[in-house]
N, C-alpha and C positions, 0 to 999 in steps of 0.2 A: 777105357783106351785113354792117349799119352794126354796130357795136358798140356795147352800151347799158350794160353794168356792166363796173366792174374791181372784180375780187374779191384780197382782199392777204390772204396768210399772215400770221402775226405774228410768231411767235420767229424771229427770222433776218431779215427783210423789215424790220418795223415797229422791231422790238425788240432788241438788239442782246444775247441771252441766252441761244443757242445756246452760245455758247462756254463757259457756267459751268455751262450744262445738261450739256454731253457731259463734262464736268470732271467734275461733282458726282453723276454717277452710277458714274462711275471708282470714286469715292473711297467712294462706298456700295458698293458692290462688294466694294469690298478690306476693308470693317470686316466683312461676311461671309466673307471669305475667297478671294473671286475676283478674279485677276487681269484683268482686263477692260482690252483695248486701247483706244489714241482711236482707231483705223479700225473696233472695232463698236461702240464707243460714238455714231462717225458716224452709222451705220444706223440709229439707233434714231429720229434727228429726224424730228418727225410720222408718226410709229409709234405708233398706237394701244396701248393699254394692254395686252388682248389679245394682238393679234399681236407684240406687244414681247415679251411673255411668252414665246409659243410658239415665239419665232426662239432668244431667248435658253434655254430649253429645250433646244433643237435645238444650240445649240454647248455648253453646259456641261453637260448631260444632265439628265434629267426632274428630280433634287432643289432645281435652282435656284431659289431664294428671291424671285421679283422682287415680288410686289407689298410686301414689309416694305422692299425696297432700294430701290422707287422712293418708297416712306413718305421714308424716309432721306432719299435726295435730295433731295424736294419741302422738309424742314426746312433742311437746308443751303443751299439756295438762299434760302430765306426771311432765315435768320439774314444772307447775303450781302445780301439787299436792305436788310434791317435798319439794314445797318453802313456798305454803299457805295452804299443808290440804284438807280435803276434806268438800265441806259444804253441809248440810243436810237438808233436810224440816222440816217445824215445827211438831210437834206432831205424828211423827211416831210410837214411840214404844209404846204411848198411844194407838195410833188406834188400832195398829197389836194386840198388847196384850188383850185389851175389843174384838173385834171383834173374837180371837180365845176362849172369856173367852163365847160367846154366843154359841160357837159351828160350827164357819164357820172354812171350810180350807182355809189356805191362801196361795201363792204365786208368784213367783216374774215369770212375764213372759216379757222378754227384747228383743231386737234387738240387744243387746250387745253381744257381744261372751262370752263362758262359762267362760273363764279363767279372762278374763279382770272382767266381771260378780261378780262371786266369790272375786275377790281380791276388787273391791270395795265395797261390803256390807261387808267381813269383814273389813275392814278401817273402815265403817261407825259404823261398834257394830252390825250391822245389821245382819249377817251368821245366826245364830241361832232363827231368828224370825219366817224364813217360813221354811213351810213343803217341798216345791219346790224350785230351781232355773231355771227354763227353760229358754233357750238362744234362739236364729233365728238361733245359729251356727248349733242346734239341726234337723233343715227342711233342706229342698228343696228350699223352697220360706221366705224369713223375711217376715217383715212388709211393704209392707201392705198388703198381704195378709193373709188369713185367719191362715197359718199352724199353726203357733206357740201357734196358743189359742187352734185350734184343738190337739196338741200333749199334752197342759196342762191342756185340759179336760179329755181327757185321763188317764193321770197319774194321775189324781185327780179322777178319777170314777164318774165323772159327765158329764151329758149333759150340750151343751150349754147353755141351757136357766136355770139351774141351778147357773149358773155364773154369777159373775158381773164385769167387767173390768173396772180399775180404770186406765183415761188415758190421756195423756196433752197436745197430738199433731193429728191433723189430721190425718195421716198416722197411729197412735194408734189407733184411733176411728177406723178407714177404717178394719184394720185387726181384731178387735173384732167384731167389728159391723159383717163381713162377715162370722163369724166363727157363731154368733148368738147367741151372749153375749151378756146379756144385759149391757150397756156400762153409765158409770158416767165420766164424764171428770170434772179436776181439771184443769184451764187453768195457764200455769205458764209465756212462751212467747208472746202467740195470745186467744186471745180470742176465741171460735165456731162461725162459720159462719152458715146462712140459711141453708147450706147445713150439716152441723155438727149437727145442732140442730134436724135435723128431725132423727138422728142416735144416738141419746144418751137419755137414758132415763131420765138424773138427772146434770145439773151441780153445782162442790160444789165450794164455794171460797175457799176450804181451808181441806187439809187432815181431821179434826176436824170433819166439817159438815157431813162426810160417818155416824158415829153414828146414828147422827141423820136419814137420805136419809134411813138406812140401817136397823131401828126397826121394 
């Protein structure tokens, strides 16, 4: 079936933010008395807040205070962006512009809430690149559930099998795969394991490689 749309995750795919989000969730947890490992922080990438809360309570106990820690992480991230600015991944504009020239619809499909997603994309100068910005806050269940990709397909008037999802994390891959999309992983902080490799169409070492994969 012909591919009609390319759906991009935001953090870790378009924006080089995951390294800071994982850093600051660990620092925030430390302030609340929890020694969170880097490995645990990586499992939270693209994880909707309710499910991250459940997972961390499973790891650290029912008294784990996720929402205050998450809020503190967001404060630290805001301070970081005000001081250093927003880093983007290489070749985003070139890749998206070429995909649009080839006739693909392009959209952002992110776990980040809509207000912050639009703010980040505007800061990066990417807000005009995409036809739709679909946020996990628009659906009942965020990633790793398929709802946000189901909704994106509806908004773009495309069947899941007509869409390619570009993801960098296991939770994002799980969400897109469960929705029935073709998934290409562009690894950011971690490489795909055997479980992920069975669920992706391809792995791209960099965004620019998408142009060859999608020929």
